[in-house]
Biotite code that builds the C-alpha atoms (Angstrom):
import biotite.structure as struc

atoms = struc.array([
    struc.Atom([32.067, 70.037, 125.005], chain_id="A", res_id=1, res_name="MET", atom_name="CA", element="C"),
    struc.Atom([33.403, 70.520, 128.531], chain_id="A", res_id=2, res_name="GLU", atom_name="CA", element="C"),
    struc.Atom([33.332, 74.039, 129.922], chain_id="A", res_id=3, res_name="GLY", atom_name="CA", element="C"),
    struc.Atom([30.287, 75.168, 127.967], chain_id="A", res_id=4, res_name="PHE", atom_name="CA", element="C"),
    struc.Atom([26.576, 75.012, 128.684], chain_id="A", res_id=5, res_name="LYS", atom_name="CA", element="C"),
    struc.Atom([24.082, 74.868, 125.813], chain_id="A", res_id=6, res_name="VAL", atom_name="CA", element="C"),
    struc.Atom([20.589, 76.266, 126.457], chain_id="A", res_id=7, res_name="VAL", atom_name="CA", element="C"),
    struc.Atom([17.661, 76.281, 124.044], chain_id="A", res_id=8, res_name="ASN", atom_name="CA", element="C"),
    struc.Atom([15.985, 79.692, 123.782], chain_id="A", res_id=9, res_name="VAL", atom_name="CA", element="C"),
    struc.Atom([12.686, 78.001, 124.595], chain_id="A", res_id=10, res_name="ARG", atom_name="CA", element="C"),
    struc.Atom([14.183, 76.654, 127.840], chain_id="A", res_id=11, res_name="THR", atom_name="CA", element="C"),
    struc.Atom([15.540, 80.120, 128.654], chain_id="A", res_id=12, res_name="LEU", atom_name="CA", element="C"),
    struc.Atom([12.079, 81.652, 128.231], chain_id="A", res_id=13, res_name="ILE", atom_name="CA", element="C"),
    struc.Atom([10.450, 78.908, 130.309], chain_id="A", res_id=14, res_name="ASP", atom_name="CA", element="C"),
    struc.Atom([12.919, 79.551, 133.121], chain_id="A", res_id=15, res_name="GLY", atom_name="CA", element="C"),
    struc.Atom([13.279, 83.335, 133.113], chain_id="A", res_id=16, res_name="LEU", atom_name="CA", element="C"),
    struc.Atom([10.329, 84.674, 131.142], chain_id="A", res_id=17, res_name="GLY", atom_name="CA", element="C"),
    struc.Atom([10.287, 86.219, 127.694], chain_id="A", res_id=18, res_name="GLU", atom_name="CA", element="C"),
    struc.Atom([11.279, 89.757, 128.734], chain_id="A", res_id=19, res_name="ASP", atom_name="CA", element="C"),
    struc.Atom([14.377, 88.543, 130.586], chain_id="A", res_id=20, res_name="ALA", atom_name="CA", element="C"),
    struc.Atom([15.285, 86.293, 127.663], chain_id="A", res_id=21, res_name="ALA", atom_name="CA", element="C"),
    struc.Atom([14.973, 89.216, 125.246], chain_id="A", res_id=22, res_name="LYS", atom_name="CA", element="C"),
    struc.Atom([17.338, 91.260, 127.414], chain_id="A", res_id=23, res_name="ASN", atom_name="CA", element="C"),
    struc.Atom([19.972, 88.520, 127.183], chain_id="A", res_id=24, res_name="ILE", atom_name="CA", element="C"),
    struc.Atom([19.577, 88.182, 123.410], chain_id="A", res_id=25, res_name="LEU", atom_name="CA", element="C"),
    struc.Atom([19.617, 91.948, 122.834], chain_id="A", res_id=26, res_name="SER", atom_name="CA", element="C"),
    struc.Atom([23.121, 92.167, 124.322], chain_id="A", res_id=27, res_name="ALA", atom_name="CA", element="C"),
    struc.Atom([24.578, 89.876, 121.642], chain_id="A", res_id=28, res_name="PHE", atom_name="CA", element="C"),
    struc.Atom([27.019, 91.631, 119.314], chain_id="A", res_id=29, res_name="SER", atom_name="CA", element="C"),
    struc.Atom([28.553, 90.277, 116.123], chain_id="A", res_id=30, res_name="CYS", atom_name="CA", element="C"),
    struc.Atom([29.971, 93.149, 114.049], chain_id="A", res_id=31, res_name="PRO", atom_name="CA", element="C"),
    struc.Atom([31.543, 90.692, 111.594], chain_id="A", res_id=32, res_name="LEU", atom_name="CA", element="C"),
    struc.Atom([28.083, 89.501, 110.515], chain_id="A", res_id=33, res_name="ASN", atom_name="CA", element="C"),
    struc.Atom([25.121, 91.766, 111.206], chain_id="A", res_id=34, res_name="LEU", atom_name="CA", element="C"),
    struc.Atom([22.706, 89.159, 109.849], chain_id="A", res_id=35, res_name="ASP", atom_name="CA", element="C"),
    struc.Atom([23.833, 86.763, 112.606], chain_id="A", res_id=36, res_name="VAL", atom_name="CA", element="C"),
    struc.Atom([23.495, 89.560, 115.165], chain_id="A", res_id=37, res_name="GLN", atom_name="CA", element="C"),
    struc.Atom([20.053, 90.722, 114.022], chain_id="A", res_id=38, res_name="ASP", atom_name="CA", element="C"),
    struc.Atom([18.682, 87.186, 113.855], chain_id="A", res_id=39, res_name="PHE", atom_name="CA", element="C"),
    struc.Atom([19.347, 86.533, 117.532], chain_id="A", res_id=40, res_name="LEU", atom_name="CA", element="C"),
    struc.Atom([18.204, 89.960, 118.635], chain_id="A", res_id=41, res_name="ARG", atom_name="CA", element="C"),
    struc.Atom([15.081, 90.271, 116.495], chain_id="A", res_id=42, res_name="LEU", atom_name="CA", element="C"),
    struc.Atom([14.011, 86.932, 115.024], chain_id="A", res_id=43, res_name="LYS", atom_name="CA", element="C"),
    struc.Atom([15.125, 83.957, 117.127], chain_id="A", res_id=44, res_name="ALA", atom_name="CA", element="C"),
    struc.Atom([12.159, 84.000, 119.515], chain_id="A", res_id=45, res_name="ILE", atom_name="CA", element="C"),
    struc.Atom([9.606, 84.415, 116.724], chain_id="A", res_id=46, res_name="ASP", atom_name="CA", element="C"),
    struc.Atom([11.226, 81.618, 114.684], chain_id="A", res_id=47, res_name="PHE", atom_name="CA", element="C"),
    struc.Atom([11.063, 79.409, 117.781], chain_id="A", res_id=48, res_name="MET", atom_name="CA", element="C"),
    struc.Atom([7.373, 80.175, 118.325], chain_id="A", res_id=49, res_name="LYS", atom_name="CA", element="C"),
    struc.Atom([6.547, 79.484, 114.677], chain_id="A", res_id=50, res_name="GLN", atom_name="CA", element="C"),
    struc.Atom([8.509, 76.228, 114.683], chain_id="A", res_id=51, res_name="GLY", atom_name="CA", element="C"),
    struc.Atom([10.782, 77.423, 111.875], chain_id="A", res_id=52, res_name="TRP", atom_name="CA", element="C"),
    struc.Atom([14.080, 77.113, 113.755], chain_id="A", res_id=53, res_name="ALA", atom_name="CA", element="C"),
    struc.Atom([15.381, 76.397, 117.242], chain_id="A", res_id=54, res_name="GLN", atom_name="CA", element="C"),
    struc.Atom([18.160, 78.565, 118.606], chain_id="A", res_id=55, res_name="THR", atom_name="CA", element="C"),
    struc.Atom([20.718, 77.250, 121.085], chain_id="A", res_id=56, res_name="HIS", atom_name="CA", element="C"),
    struc.Atom([22.721, 79.607, 123.272], chain_id="A", res_id=57, res_name="LEU", atom_name="CA", element="C"),
    struc.Atom([26.240, 78.703, 124.381], chain_id="A", res_id=58, res_name="VAL", atom_name="CA", element="C"),
    struc.Atom([27.395, 79.960, 127.771], chain_id="A", res_id=59, res_name="PHE", atom_name="CA", element="C"),
    struc.Atom([30.853, 79.911, 129.369], chain_id="A", res_id=60, res_name="ALA", atom_name="CA", element="C"),
    struc.Atom([31.979, 80.840, 132.857], chain_id="A", res_id=61, res_name="SER", atom_name="CA", element="C"),
    struc.Atom([33.612, 84.252, 133.238], chain_id="A", res_id=62, res_name="TYR", atom_name="CA", element="C"),
    struc.Atom([34.554, 85.525, 136.710], chain_id="A", res_id=63, res_name="LYS", atom_name="CA", element="C"),
    struc.Atom([32.375, 82.729, 138.113], chain_id="A", res_id=64, res_name="LYS", atom_name="CA", element="C"),
    struc.Atom([29.326, 83.963, 136.197], chain_id="A", res_id=65, res_name="GLU", atom_name="CA", element="C"),
    struc.Atom([27.739, 82.448, 133.050], chain_id="A", res_id=66, res_name="PRO", atom_name="CA", element="C"),
    struc.Atom([28.081, 84.686, 130.001], chain_id="A", res_id=67, res_name="VAL", atom_name="CA", element="C"),
    struc.Atom([26.742, 84.254, 126.486], chain_id="A", res_id=68, res_name="LEU", atom_name="CA", element="C"),
    struc.Atom([29.668, 83.495, 124.169], chain_id="A", res_id=69, res_name="VAL", atom_name="CA", element="C"),
    struc.Atom([27.875, 82.311, 121.025], chain_id="A", res_id=70, res_name="GLY", atom_name="CA", element="C"),
    struc.Atom([24.862, 80.635, 119.524], chain_id="A", res_id=71, res_name="TYR", atom_name="CA", element="C"),
    struc.Atom([23.647, 78.489, 116.671], chain_id="A", res_id=72, res_name="PHE", atom_name="CA", element="C"),
    struc.Atom([20.233, 77.889, 115.131], chain_id="A", res_id=73, res_name="SER", atom_name="CA", element="C"),
    struc.Atom([19.027, 74.613, 113.651], chain_id="A", res_id=74, res_name="LEU", atom_name="CA", element="C"),
    struc.Atom([16.140, 74.034, 111.278], chain_id="A", res_id=75, res_name="ALA", atom_name="CA", element="C"),
    struc.Atom([14.702, 71.331, 109.041], chain_id="A", res_id=76, res_name="ASN", atom_name="CA", element="C"),
    struc.Atom([15.496, 71.834, 105.363], chain_id="A", res_id=77, res_name="LYS", atom_name="CA", element="C"),
    struc.Atom([14.424, 69.958, 102.240], chain_id="A", res_id=78, res_name="PHE", atom_name="CA", element="C"),
    struc.Atom([17.260, 69.993, 99.716], chain_id="A", res_id=79, res_name="ILE", atom_name="CA", element="C"),
    struc.Atom([18.112, 68.618, 96.297], chain_id="A", res_id=80, res_name="THR", atom_name="CA", element="C"),
    struc.Atom([21.612, 67.310, 95.609], chain_id="A", res_id=81, res_name="VAL", atom_name="CA", element="C"),
    struc.Atom([22.679, 66.564, 92.051], chain_id="A", res_id=82, res_name="SER", atom_name="CA", element="C"),
    struc.Atom([24.013, 63.023, 91.644], chain_id="A", res_id=83, res_name="ALA", atom_name="CA", element="C"),
    struc.Atom([26.983, 64.514, 89.775], chain_id="A", res_id=84, res_name="LYS", atom_name="CA", element="C"),
    struc.Atom([27.928, 66.621, 92.809], chain_id="A", res_id=85, res_name="ALA", atom_name="CA", element="C"),
    struc.Atom([28.669, 63.745, 95.199], chain_id="A", res_id=86, res_name="VAL", atom_name="CA", element="C"),
    struc.Atom([30.868, 60.695, 94.911], chain_id="A", res_id=87, res_name="LYS", atom_name="CA", element="C"),
    struc.Atom([32.054, 57.658, 96.809], chain_id="A", res_id=88, res_name="GLY", atom_name="CA", element="C"),
    struc.Atom([30.796, 56.958, 100.308], chain_id="A", res_id=89, res_name="GLU", atom_name="CA", element="C"),
    struc.Atom([28.762, 60.161, 100.469], chain_id="A", res_id=90, res_name="THR", atom_name="CA", element="C"),
    struc.Atom([26.810, 59.170, 97.377], chain_id="A", res_id=91, res_name="ARG", atom_name="CA", element="C"),
    struc.Atom([26.221, 55.659, 98.734], chain_id="A", res_id=92, res_name="LYS", atom_name="CA", element="C"),
    struc.Atom([24.864, 57.074, 102.000], chain_id="A", res_id=93, res_name="LYS", atom_name="CA", element="C"),
    struc.Atom([22.662, 59.557, 100.165], chain_id="A", res_id=94, res_name="LEU", atom_name="CA", element="C"),
    struc.Atom([21.192, 56.686, 98.178], chain_id="A", res_id=95, res_name="ALA", atom_name="CA", element="C"),
    struc.Atom([20.139, 55.073, 101.469], chain_id="A", res_id=96, res_name="LYS", atom_name="CA", element="C"),
    struc.Atom([18.763, 58.166, 103.185], chain_id="A", res_id=97, res_name="HIS", atom_name="CA", element="C"),
    struc.Atom([17.375, 60.195, 100.278], chain_id="A", res_id=98, res_name="ALA", atom_name="CA", element="C"),
    struc.Atom([14.800, 59.822, 97.542], chain_id="A", res_id=99, res_name="THR", atom_name="CA", element="C"),
    struc.Atom([16.306, 59.665, 94.067], chain_id="A", res_id=100, res_name="TYR", atom_name="CA", element="C"),
    struc.Atom([14.585, 61.609, 91.303], chain_id="A", res_id=101, res_name="ASP", atom_name="CA", element="C"),
    struc.Atom([15.457, 59.850, 88.065], chain_id="A", res_id=102, res_name="ASP", atom_name="CA", element="C"),
    struc.Atom([14.195, 62.712, 85.908], chain_id="A", res_id=103, res_name="TYR", atom_name="CA", element="C"),
    struc.Atom([16.287, 65.363, 87.719], chain_id="A", res_id=104, res_name="LEU", atom_name="CA", element="C"),
    struc.Atom([19.166, 62.935, 88.371], chain_id="A", res_id=105, res_name="LYS", atom_name="CA", element="C"),
    struc.Atom([19.301, 64.158, 91.945], chain_id="A", res_id=106, res_name="SER", atom_name="CA", element="C"),
    struc.Atom([18.781, 63.120, 95.551], chain_id="A", res_id=107, res_name="TYR", atom_name="CA", element="C"),
    struc.Atom([16.105, 64.781, 97.645], chain_id="A", res_id=108, res_name="GLN", atom_name="CA", element="C"),
    struc.Atom([16.030, 64.661, 101.421], chain_id="A", res_id=109, res_name="LEU", atom_name="CA", element="C"),
    struc.Atom([15.066, 66.461, 104.600], chain_id="A", res_id=110, res_name="ALA", atom_name="CA", element="C"),
    struc.Atom([18.196, 67.448, 106.501], chain_id="A", res_id=111, res_name="ILE", atom_name="CA", element="C"),
    struc.Atom([19.243, 69.460, 109.565], chain_id="A", res_id=112, res_name="PRO", atom_name="CA", element="C"),
    struc.Atom([20.336, 72.948, 108.559], chain_id="A", res_id=113, res_name="LEU", atom_name="CA", element="C"),
    struc.Atom([22.788, 75.020, 110.565], chain_id="A", res_id=114, res_name="ILE", atom_name="CA", element="C"),
    struc.Atom([20.962, 78.235, 109.788], chain_id="A", res_id=115, res_name="ALA", atom_name="CA", element="C"),
    struc.Atom([22.963, 80.643, 111.971], chain_id="A", res_id=116, res_name="GLN", atom_name="CA", element="C"),
    struc.Atom([26.255, 80.425, 113.836], chain_id="A", res_id=117, res_name="LEU", atom_name="CA", element="C"),
    struc.Atom([28.126, 83.210, 115.549], chain_id="A", res_id=118, res_name="GLY", atom_name="CA", element="C"),
    struc.Atom([30.221, 84.370, 118.502], chain_id="A", res_id=119, res_name="LYS", atom_name="CA", element="C"),
    struc.Atom([29.382, 87.184, 120.908], chain_id="A", res_id=120, res_name="ASN", atom_name="CA", element="C"),
    struc.Atom([31.929, 89.999, 120.653], chain_id="A", res_id=121, res_name="PHE", atom_name="CA", element="C"),
    struc.Atom([30.532, 92.134, 123.447], chain_id="A", res_id=122, res_name="ILE", atom_name="CA", element="C"),
    struc.Atom([32.964, 92.616, 126.362], chain_id="A", res_id=123, res_name="MET", atom_name="CA", element="C"),
    struc.Atom([35.452, 90.381, 124.541], chain_id="A", res_id=124, res_name="GLY", atom_name="CA", element="C"),
    struc.Atom([33.383, 87.253, 125.251], chain_id="A", res_id=125, res_name="TYR", atom_name="CA", element="C"),
    struc.Atom([34.273, 85.960, 121.785], chain_id="A", res_id=126, res_name="ASN", atom_name="CA", element="C"),
    struc.Atom([37.719, 85.137, 123.192], chain_id="A", res_id=127, res_name="LYS", atom_name="CA", element="C"),
    struc.Atom([36.188, 82.575, 125.562], chain_id="A", res_id=128, res_name="LEU", atom_name="CA", element="C"),
    struc.Atom([35.293, 80.216, 122.711], chain_id="A", res_id=129, res_name="ILE", atom_name="CA", element="C"),
    struc.Atom([36.863, 79.442, 119.344], chain_id="A", res_id=130, res_name="THR", atom_name="CA", element="C"),
    struc.Atom([34.954, 79.138, 116.102], chain_id="A", res_id=131, res_name="GLY", atom_name="CA", element="C"),
    struc.Atom([36.001, 75.485, 115.954], chain_id="A", res_id=132, res_name="ASP", atom_name="CA", element="C"),
    struc.Atom([34.570, 74.846, 119.418], chain_id="A", res_id=133, res_name="GLU", atom_name="CA", element="C"),
    struc.Atom([31.272, 76.536, 118.545], chain_id="A", res_id=134, res_name="LEU", atom_name="CA", element="C"),
    struc.Atom([30.992, 74.571, 115.302], chain_id="A", res_id=135, res_name="MET", atom_name="CA", element="C"),
    struc.Atom([31.826, 71.370, 117.163], chain_id="A", res_id=136, res_name="GLY", atom_name="CA", element="C"),
    struc.Atom([29.027, 72.022, 119.658], chain_id="A", res_id=137, res_name="ILE", atom_name="CA", element="C"),
    struc.Atom([26.541, 72.591, 116.831], chain_id="A", res_id=138, res_name="ALA", atom_name="CA", element="C"),
    struc.Atom([27.560, 69.372, 115.077], chain_id="A", res_id=139, res_name="CYS", atom_name="CA", element="C"),
    struc.Atom([27.379, 67.440, 118.356], chain_id="A", res_id=140, res_name="ASN", atom_name="CA", element="C"),
    struc.Atom([23.815, 68.681, 118.833], chain_id="A", res_id=141, res_name="LYS", atom_name="CA", element="C"),
    struc.Atom([22.881, 67.423, 115.368], chain_id="A", res_id=142, res_name="ILE", atom_name="CA", element="C"),
    struc.Atom([24.527, 64.060, 116.057], chain_id="A", res_id=143, res_name="LYS", atom_name="CA", element="C"),
    struc.Atom([22.601, 63.753, 119.329], chain_id="A", res_id=144, res_name="ALA", atom_name="CA", element="C"),
    struc.Atom([19.324, 64.450, 117.510], chain_id="A", res_id=145, res_name="ILE", atom_name="CA", element="C"),
    struc.Atom([20.133, 61.949, 114.784], chain_id="A", res_id=146, res_name="GLN", atom_name="CA", element="C"),
    struc.Atom([21.136, 59.330, 117.349], chain_id="A", res_id=147, res_name="TYR", atom_name="CA", element="C"),
    struc.Atom([17.453, 59.257, 118.359], chain_id="A", res_id=148, res_name="ASP", atom_name="CA", element="C"),
    struc.Atom([15.756, 60.057, 115.045], chain_id="A", res_id=149, res_name="LEU", atom_name="CA", element="C"),
    struc.Atom([18.136, 58.728, 112.402], chain_id="A", res_id=150, res_name="GLY", atom_name="CA", element="C"),
    struc.Atom([19.956, 60.524, 109.623], chain_id="A", res_id=151, res_name="GLY", atom_name="CA", element="C"),
    struc.Atom([23.563, 60.915, 108.586], chain_id="A", res_id=152, res_name="ARG", atom_name="CA", element="C"),
    struc.Atom([23.906, 64.420, 107.130], chain_id="A", res_id=153, res_name="PHE", atom_name="CA", element="C"),
    struc.Atom([24.070, 68.095, 108.045], chain_id="A", res_id=154, res_name="ALA", atom_name="CA", element="C"),
    struc.Atom([23.698, 71.061, 105.726], chain_id="A", res_id=155, res_name="TYR", atom_name="CA", element="C"),
    struc.Atom([24.629, 74.731, 105.642], chain_id="A", res_id=156, res_name="LEU", atom_name="CA", element="C"),
    struc.Atom([24.946, 77.674, 103.301], chain_id="A", res_id=157, res_name="GLU", atom_name="CA", element="C"),
    struc.Atom([27.630, 80.342, 103.447], chain_id="A", res_id=158, res_name="CYS", atom_name="CA", element="C"),
    struc.Atom([28.911, 83.337, 101.553], chain_id="A", res_id=159, res_name="GLU", atom_name="CA", element="C"),
    struc.Atom([31.474, 82.714, 98.828], chain_id="A", res_id=160, res_name="ASP", atom_name="CA", element="C"),
    struc.Atom([34.467, 83.636, 100.954], chain_id="A", res_id=161, res_name="LYS", atom_name="CA", element="C"),
    struc.Atom([37.579, 81.416, 100.934], chain_id="A", res_id=162, res_name="PRO", atom_name="CA", element="C"),
    struc.Atom([38.120, 81.689, 104.709], chain_id="A", res_id=163, res_name="LYS", atom_name="CA", element="C"),
    struc.Atom([34.518, 80.699, 105.446], chain_id="A", res_id=164, res_name="LEU", atom_name="CA", element="C"),
    struc.Atom([34.582, 77.782, 103.030], chain_id="A", res_id=165, res_name="ILE", atom_name="CA", element="C"),
    struc.Atom([37.885, 76.543, 104.435], chain_id="A", res_id=166, res_name="GLU", atom_name="CA", element="C"),
    struc.Atom([36.528, 76.816, 107.982], chain_id="A", res_id=167, res_name="PHE", atom_name="CA", element="C"),
    struc.Atom([33.559, 74.587, 107.171], chain_id="A", res_id=168, res_name="TYR", atom_name="CA", element="C"),
    struc.Atom([35.735, 72.163, 105.243], chain_id="A", res_id=169, res_name="LYS", atom_name="CA", element="C"),
    struc.Atom([37.800, 71.660, 108.405], chain_id="A", res_id=170, res_name="ARG", atom_name="CA", element="C"),
    struc.Atom([34.616, 70.375, 109.982], chain_id="A", res_id=171, res_name="HIS", atom_name="CA", element="C"),
    struc.Atom([33.884, 67.867, 107.260], chain_id="A", res_id=172, res_name="GLY", atom_name="CA", element="C"),
    struc.Atom([31.556, 69.907, 105.046], chain_id="A", res_id=173, res_name="PHE", atom_name="CA", element="C"),
    struc.Atom([31.943, 69.726, 101.285], chain_id="A", res_id=174, res_name="ARG", atom_name="CA", element="C"),
    struc.Atom([30.605, 72.092, 98.652], chain_id="A", res_id=175, res_name="GLU", atom_name="CA", element="C"),
    struc.Atom([28.117, 70.499, 96.265], chain_id="A", res_id=176, res_name="PHE", atom_name="CA", element="C"),
    struc.Atom([26.358, 73.452, 94.628], chain_id="A", res_id=177, res_name="ASP", atom_name="CA", element="C"),
    struc.Atom([25.550, 77.153, 94.747], chain_id="A", res_id=178, res_name="ARG", atom_name="CA", element="C"),
    struc.Atom([22.217, 78.943, 94.726], chain_id="A", res_id=179, res_name="ARG", atom_name="CA", element="C"),
    struc.Atom([21.228, 82.516, 93.823], chain_id="A", res_id=180, res_name="PRO", atom_name="CA", element="C"),
    struc.Atom([20.398, 84.804, 96.726], chain_id="A", res_id=181, res_name="ILE", atom_name="CA", element="C"),
    struc.Atom([16.669, 85.358, 97.242], chain_id="A", res_id=182, res_name="ASP", atom_name="CA", element="C"),
    struc.Atom([15.260, 88.863, 97.048], chain_id="A", res_id=183, res_name="SER", atom_name="CA", element="C"),
    struc.Atom([14.467, 88.918, 100.787], chain_id="A", res_id=184, res_name="ASP", atom_name="CA", element="C"),
    struc.Atom([17.991, 87.897, 101.816], chain_id="A", res_id=185, res_name="GLU", atom_name="CA", element="C"),
    struc.Atom([19.853, 91.046, 102.803], chain_id="A", res_id=186, res_name="THR", atom_name="CA", element="C"),
    struc.Atom([23.295, 91.798, 104.174], chain_id="A", res_id=187, res_name="GLY", atom_name="CA", element="C"),
    struc.Atom([24.920, 89.079, 102.065], chain_id="A", res_id=188, res_name="ILE", atom_name="CA", element="C"),
    struc.Atom([27.967, 89.825, 99.934], chain_id="A", res_id=189, res_name="HIS", atom_name="CA", element="C"),
    struc.Atom([27.918, 88.442, 96.408], chain_id="A", res_id=190, res_name="GLY", atom_name="CA", element="C"),
    struc.Atom([25.074, 87.055, 94.338], chain_id="A", res_id=191, res_name="ASP", atom_name="CA", element="C"),
    struc.Atom([25.042, 83.437, 95.501], chain_id="A", res_id=192, res_name="CYS", atom_name="CA", element="C"),
    struc.Atom([25.450, 81.202, 98.538], chain_id="A", res_id=193, res_name="LEU", atom_name="CA", element="C"),
    struc.Atom([27.695, 78.152, 98.679], chain_id="A", res_id=194, res_name="VAL", atom_name="CA", element="C"),
    struc.Atom([25.794, 74.980, 99.599], chain_id="A", res_id=195, res_name="GLN", atom_name="CA", element="C"),
    struc.Atom([27.715, 72.492, 101.731], chain_id="A", res_id=196, res_name="MET", atom_name="CA", element="C"),
    struc.Atom([26.923, 69.067, 103.158], chain_id="A", res_id=197, res_name="ILE", atom_name="CA", element="C"),
    struc.Atom([28.569, 66.874, 105.767], chain_id="A", res_id=198, res_name="ARG", atom_name="CA", element="C"),
    struc.Atom([28.175, 63.141, 106.258], chain_id="A", res_id=199, res_name="MET", atom_name="CA", element="C"),
    struc.Atom([28.522, 61.772, 109.787], chain_id="A", res_id=200, res_name="PHE", atom_name="CA", element="C"),
    struc.Atom([30.074, 58.323, 110.037], chain_id="A", res_id=201, res_name="LYS", atom_name="CA", element="C"),
    struc.Atom([28.622, 55.615, 112.231], chain_id="A", res_id=202, res_name="GLY", atom_name="CA", element="C"),
    struc.Atom([31.410, 55.713, 114.814], chain_id="A", res_id=203, res_name="ASN", atom_name="CA", element="C"),
    struc.Atom([30.740, 59.424, 115.418], chain_id="A", res_id=204, res_name="GLU", atom_name="CA", element="C"),
    struc.Atom([27.492, 58.494, 117.169], chain_id="A", res_id=205, res_name="TYR", atom_name="CA", element="C"),
    struc.Atom([29.121, 56.360, 119.867], chain_id="A", res_id=206, res_name="THR", atom_name="CA", element="C"),
])
């Protein structure tokens, strides 16, 4: 999207060094979701080094200087989607891109996961980007990756909150299942996460 610059954490470290990169990440504040905040501050670099997830920082211009306004992290995820949970065109596309397990009556596929997504509330920088713009940037990154590698779907999990679910629905995601929270997942309200999938259409890649 125009007006924003997206920088991979790995690129930031290569250009500035790890200590300088850590200083930038440590200034990120997201009081609405401490898990999103703590991931960028404490885990993003390690996840990048281990190859578990790649974090992308979004910068905007403020008083002629680039400031961090948000970020998102992407990872590879292997998921199972019950055949009963999807219909129509989505089911037809899954049949082409996924492996069908006849015993489980489900589709299995590797899929890009939007693992983290959040705005930076420090100094009011959150006002420089909307949630819709940040989500659009994340989806555009996935589409760019899939333009080269193939694929038609994106995946995410969110807390069972109506406003969150509605937000993701606006961006084409649809709920297909829910999963219990793992014992090592902290800071999450409720006892399950809503699983959502989005199908990108062919004309979205042009």
